[in-house]
C-alpha positions in Angstrom: 72.4 100.6 110.1 72.4 104.2 111.5 73.5 107.1 109.4 76.9 108.6 110.2 78.5 111.9 109.7 82.3 112.1 109.7 83.4 115.7 110.7 86.6 117.6 110.3 88.5 115.0 108.3 91.1 115.8 105.7 89.5 114.1 102.6 91.8 112.8 99.9 90.1 112.4 96.6 90.8 113.0 92.9 94.1 114.7 93.4 93.0 117.0 96.2 93.3 117.2 100.0 90.7 119.3 101.7 89.1 119.7 105.1 85.5 118.7 105.3 82.6 116.6 106.4 81.1 113.5 104.8 77.7 112.0 105.4 76.9 108.3 105.1 73.2 107.4 104.7 72.4 103.7 104.4 75.1 102.2 102.2 76.0 105.3 100.2 77.8 108.6 100.5 74.9 111.1 100.9 76.9 114.3 100.8 80.3 116.0 101.1 80.7 119.5 102.5 84.2 121.0 102.1 85.0 123.5 104.8 86.7 126.0 102.5 83.6 126.7 100.4 80.2 128.2 101.0 78.9 124.8 101.8 78.5 124.8 105.6 78.6 121.8 107.9 74.8 122.2 108.6 74.1 121.9 104.9 74.4 118.2 105.1 71.0 116.6 105.8 71.8 115.0 109.1 69.0 112.7 110.4 67.9 112.2 114.0 70.1 109.6 115.7 72.9 110.0 113.2 76.3 109.0 114.6 78.9 111.8 114.7 82.5 110.9 114.3 85.1 113.6 115.0 87.9 112.9 112.5 90.1 115.9 113.4 93.7 115.1 112.5 92.7 112.1 110.4 92.7 111.4 106.6 89.5 110.1 105.1 90.2 108.0 101.9 88.1 105.9 99.6 88.4 102.2 100.7 91.3 100.5 99.0 90.5 98.3 96.0 93.0 95.4 95.8 92.7 93.8 92.4 95.2 91.1 92.9 94.7 88.8 95.9 95.1 85.0 96.5 92.8 84.2 99.3 93.4 80.5 98.6 89.7 79.6 99.0 88.5 77.3 96.3 85.0 77.3 97.6 85.0 75.2 100.8 87.4 77.1 103.1 89.6 74.0 103.7 93.0 75.5 102.6 95.3 75.9 105.6 97.0 78.9 103.9 93.9 81.1 103.9 90.2 81.5 103.0 87.7 84.2 102.4 86.8 84.5 106.1 90.3 85.0 107.4 91.9 86.9 104.6 89.0 89.3 104.0 89.1 90.2 107.7 92.8 90.9 107.4 92.1 93.0 104.3 89.5 95.1 106.1 91.8 95.6 109.1 94.2 97.2 106.6 91.7 99.6 105.0 91.0 97.4 102.0 87.2 97.3 101.3 87.1 95.5 97.9 89.2 92.6 96.5 89.5 90.7 93.2 90.6 87.1 93.8 92.8 85.2 91.5 91.8 81.9 89.8 94.8 79.6 90.8 92.9 78.0 93.7 92.0 74.4 94.2 89.9 73.8 92.2 91.0 76.5 89.8 88.5 79.1 88.7 88.4 78.0 85.1 84.8 76.8 84.8 81.3 78.2 85.8 81.0 75.5 88.5 84.2 76.7 90.2 83.2 80.4 89.8 79.8 79.8 91.4 81.4 77.8 94.3 83.7 80.7 95.1 80.9 83.2 94.8 78.8 81.3 97.3 81.7 81.0 99.8 82.5 84.7 99.5 78.9 85.7 99.9 78.7 83.7 103.2 82.0 84.7 104.8 83.7 87.8 103.2 84.1 90.9 105.3 84.8 93.0 102.2 83.4 93.4 98.7 84.6 90.8 96.3 85.0 89.9 92.6 86.9 87.2 90.7 89.2 86.8 87.7 88.7 83.8 85.5 91.7 81.8 84.6 92.8 81.0 81.0 94.1 77.6 80.2 95.2 75.8 77.1 91.8 74.1 77.0 89.1 76.5 78.2 89.3 79.5 75.8 86.0 78.9 74.0 84.1 78.7 77.3 86.0 81.8 78.7 85.1 83.9 75.7 81.4 82.9 76.1 81.0 84.1 79.7 79.1 87.3 80.3 81.8 90.0 80.7 79.8 91.6 83.5 80.2 88.4 85.6 83.9 88.7 86.2 86.7 91.3 86.6 89.3 90.2 84.0 91.0 87.2 82.5 94.1 86.1 84.4 96.8 84.7 82.1 99.9 82.9 83.4 102.8 83.3 80.9 105.0 81.6 83.5 104.1 78.9 86.0 103.6 80.0 89.6 101.7 78.7 92.6 99.0 76.4 91.1 100.4 75.9 87.6 98.0 77.4 85.1 100.6 78.1 82.4 99.2 78.9 78.9 101.9 78.2 76.3 99.9 77.2 73.2 100.5 80.0 70.6 97.2 79.5 68.8 95.3 79.7 72.1 97.1 82.9 73.0 96.3 84.5 69.7 92.7 83.5 70.0 92.4 85.0 73.5 94.1 88.3 72.6 92.1 88.6 69.4 88.7 88.0 70.8 88.7 88.8 74.6 86.2 91.5 75.5 87.7 91.9 79.0 91.0 93.1 80.3 93.8 90.5 80.2 95.9 90.5 83.4 99.2 88.7 82.7 101.8 87.1 85.0 104.8 87.7 82.8 107.8 85.4 83.3 109.4 83.3 80.5 108.9 79.7 81.4 111.9 78.4 79.3 114.2 80.9 80.9 113.0 80.2 84.5 113.3 76.4 83.9 116.8 76.8 82.5 118.0 79.0 85.4 116.4 76.7 87.9 118.2 73.6 86.5 121.5 75.3 86.5 121.2 76.6 90.0 119.9 73.3 91.4 122.9 71.6 89.9 125.2 74.1 91.5 123.6 74.8 94.9 120.9 72.2 95.5 121.3 70.8 99.0 124.3 72.9 99.8 124.9 75.8 102.2 124.6 78.1 99.2 120.9 77.2 98.7 119.3 80.3 100.0 116.4 82.6 98.9 119.1 84.9 97.5 119.0 82.6 94.5 115.4 83.6 93.7 116.2 86.7 91.6 118.7 84.6 89.7 116.1 81.9 88.9 113.3 84.4 88.1 115.6 87.1 86.7 115.2 90.3 84.8 115.6 88.5 81.4 112.7 86.1 82.3 110.4 89.1 83.1 111.3 91.2 80.2 111.1 88.5 77.5 107.6 87.5 78.7 106.4 91.1 79.1 107.7 92.0 75.7 106.0 89.1 74.0 102.7 89.9 75.8 102.9 93.6 74.8 103.7 92.8 71.2 100.7 90.4 71.0 98.5 93.0 72.7 99.6 95.7 70.3 99.1 93.4 67.3 95.5 92.6 68.4 94.7 96.0 70.1 94.0 94.1 73.3 93.7 95.6 76.7 96.6 94.2 78.6 97.6 94.7 82.3 101.0 93.5 83.3 100.8 92.2 86.9 103.3 92.8 89.7 106.0 94.6 87.6 109.4 94.0 89.2 112.2 95.3 87.0 113.4 98.7 85.7 113.9 97.1 82.2 110.2 96.4 81.7 109.3 100.0 82.1 110.5 100.7 78.6 107.4 98.8 77.4 105.0 101.3 79.0 103.7 104.8 78.4 102.6 107.5 80.7 99.6 108.6 78.8 96.4 109.3 80.8 94.8 106.0 81.9 91.8 106.4 79.6 94.1 106.5 76.6 96.1 103.4 77.4 95.4 99.9 76.3 98.6 98.5 78.0 98.8 99.2 81.7 100.8 97.9 84.7 100.6 97.1 88.3 103.2 97.1 91.1 102.9 95.4 94.5 103.9 97.1 97.8 106.4 94.2 98.3 108.4 95.2 95.2 108.4 98.8 96.4 109.3 97.9 100.0 111.9 95.1 99.8 115.0 94.6 97.7 117.5 91.8 97.3 119.4 92.9 100.4 116.5 91.7 102.5 116.9 88.1 101.6 119.7 87.8 104.1 117.4 88.5 107.0 114.0 87.3 105.7 114.9 84.4 103.4 111.9 82.6 102.0 109.5 84.9 103.8 109.9 87.3 100.9 110.2 84.6 98.2 107.5 85.6 95.7 106.9 85.4 91.9 108.2 87.5 90.2 111.2 87.8 92.5 112.1 90.8 94.6 115.1 92.3 92.8 117.7 95.0 93.3 117.4 98.4 95.0 117.9 100.0 91.6 114.8 98.2 90.4 112.9 99.2 93.4 113.7 102.9 93.0 112.9 102.7 89.3 109.5 101.3 90.2 108.9 104.2 92.6 109.8 106.7 89.9 107.5 105.0 87.3 104.7 105.1 89.8 105.2 108.8 90.2 105.6 109.4 86.4 102.4 107.5 85.4 104.1 104.5 83.8 102.6 102.3 86.5 98.9 102.6 86.9 97.8 100.5 90.0 99.1 99.2 93.3 97.9 95.7 94.3 99.3 93.4 96.9 99.5 89.9 95.2 98.6 88.8 98.7 99.6 85.1 98.8 99.7 83.3 102.2 101.3 80.0 102.9 101.8 78.2 106.2 105.1 79.3 107.8 106.3 75.7 108.0 106.2 75.5 104.2 108.1 78.8 103.9 110.8 77.6 106.2 111.7 74.6 103.9 115.0 74.8 101.9 114.8 77.4 99.1 114.0 75.1 96.2 111.2 73.4 98.1 109.6 76.5 99.7 106.5 78.0 98.0 106.4 81.5 96.6 104.0 84.1 98.1 103.8 86.8 100.7 100.9 87.6 103.1 100.7 91.4 102.9 97.1 92.8 102.6 96.7 93.8 106.2 99.5 96.3 106.0 99.6 97.3 102.3 98.1 100.8 102.9 100.4 101.4 105.9 103.4 100.3 103.9 102.6 102.9 101.2 101.9 105.6 103.9 105.2 104.8 105.7 107.0 105.1 102.4 105.2 108.4 101.9 106.7 109.6 105.2 110.2 109.5 103.8 109.3 110.6 100.3 109.7 107.1 98.8 113.2 106.7 100.1 114.4 110.3 99.3 114.0 111.5 102.9 112.5 114.8 102.1 112.3 117.3 105.1 109.3 119.1 103.7 106.5 116.8 105.2 103.6 119.0 104.1 104.4 119.2 100.5 105.4 115.6 100.4 102.0 114.6 101.8 100.2 116.8 99.3 102.2 115.1 96.5 102.3 111.5 97.5 99.0 110.9 99.3 96.7 111.7 96.4 99.0 109.6 94.2 98.6 106.6 96.5 94.8 107.1 96.5 94.9 107.3 92.7 96.8 104.0 92.3 95.1 102.1 95.1 91.5 103.3 94.8 90.6 105.4 91.7 92.6 103.6 89.0 91.6 100.1 90.0 87.9 101.1 89.8 88.5 102.8 86.4 90.6 100.1 84.9 88.5 97.1 85.9 85.2 98.9 85.4 84.1 98.6 89.0 80.8 100.5 89.4 80.3 103.3 92.0 83.4 102.5 94.1 86.9 103.9 94.5 86.0 107.6 94.9 84.6 110.0 97.5 81.5 111.0 95.5 77.9 111.6 96.4 75.8 108.5 95.5 78.8 106.2 95.5 79.0 103.2 97.9 80.3 104.3 101.3 83.5 102.3 101.2 85.8 104.4 103.4 88.9 104.2 105.5 89.9 106.7 108.2 93.6 106.9 108.8 95.2 108.6 111.8 98.9 109.6 111.8 100.6 107.9 114.7 103.9 109.7 115.6 104.7 107.2 118.4 104.3 104.3 116.0 102.6 100.9 116.1 104.7 97.8 115.8 103.5 94.8 113.8 103.2 91.8 116.2 102.2 88.3 115.4 99.2 88.4 117.8 97.7 91.3 115.8 97.7 89.5 112.5 94.4 88.3 111.0 95.9 85.9 108.4 95.1 82.3 108.7 98.8 81.5 108.1 99.6 83.6 111.2 102.8 85.3 110.1 104.2 88.3 108.2 107.6 89.4 107.0 106.8 92.8 108.5 106.8 91.5 112.1 108.7 94.0 114.2 108.2 96.8 111.7 106.9 100.1 113.1 104.3 102.1 111.2 103.5 105.7 111.9 99.9 105.5 110.8 96.9 103.7 112.2 93.8 102.4 110.4 91.3 104.1 112.7 88.0 102.9 111.2 86.7 101.2 108.1 83.3 101.3 106.5 82.1 98.7 103.9 78.9 99.9 102.2 78.3 102.2 105.2 78.8 99.5 107.8 81.7 99.5 110.1 80.9 96.2 112.0 82.9 93.9 109.8 79.9 91.6 109.3 79.8 89.5 106.1 76.3 90.7 105.5 77.6 94.2 104.7 79.9 93.0 101.8 78.7 92.8 98.2 79.7 91.2 95.0 81.4 93.9 92.9 79.6 95.0 89.8 81.7 95.2 86.6 81.1 97.1 83.4 80.9 94.7 80.5 83.5 96.3 78.3 86.0 99.1 78.4 84.3 101.9 80.3 85.1 102.0 84.0 83.7 104.9 86.0 
């Protein structure tokens, strides 16, 4: 591939916005020249034949690292909901350059054979860099604890059943995992007894009636179910000094379990999805099962509390929980429809659009708002995922790091999400008809902007705690 120099961009990196140029040589960032220092543009060692990109008016970000995706590919690409080919192309179209795939596929990633099958499939078809979580079960803990920690991103633990039931409810198994795990444990926290009780009551009251709508979902998977499971996971993690990451936080109540210490001093961290920052329970009326996901989308008060927690440092990462299903399945009656939202193609644009109106506060000071929110979004979507999961040489604009980059152009006229522009295998999005005022102009994966699977790499993970 030819070298490339990106000129006159506004680079967003490590808390700063600055005008400058960035040089790609091979698959790495070869140099960065800020315009407001003595480093001049010609200081970058531009080779003959180097492509020049004029990025005037654009933001240049590290490629997004989405550490929570369900690409649905168990290793053979036969799932009608999605596979590594389709979903990685959707990810790349949205500025996501690296993903970590979840284990609740068919077959589940709970053995070395299943892991190797998914690795082979991703190596052959993925348009973005990839890694995997291994799933914990009531029966595989001894094997899980024996796997080389550099081989995988984290342990995924379901403390409540969801799509592809991998519930772990054996107390002795949980204690063993928390006591001995050398990797981060990522927990889906919903209390299974509470969810089952709520489900039974509401089925008895509404099943098969006109009242059976997706608006029941936050009553089935309610605040109590989330808080009880999160509290129990945090208590166990504190007792064993385990690194715990609470996935897709959805309630204001759970925030009391978190701290806003610097990331390097935390052993309990949390993630939020753009869906829980974008939608609230008023949206069920128009979108129904299209926004049915686990944990459920809850109230506007919860949504605004999540935004505040993101800003205050209580929440550490943003990840989509991208989870496609065929539309015909989502259009079934509420109790029969699966949970999950396809979202990765527009996750960065969702966050940038929210930035435009100051996360719902409608600030008129656009410049100061951008200077505040844009570095924060990059921290939560790029820097912190790399730090937290120990992903080597990605997530930052740094010389010598892999050239995973996304160029974003503000688009005042707006671009509307249409079904014919979607890359998902499932072919639909709850964002259809939404207008975004930013455009993903260009994406580089390891210095390559062709989208070819040959450019993507398997992510390299640190064995233990250290990340950068």
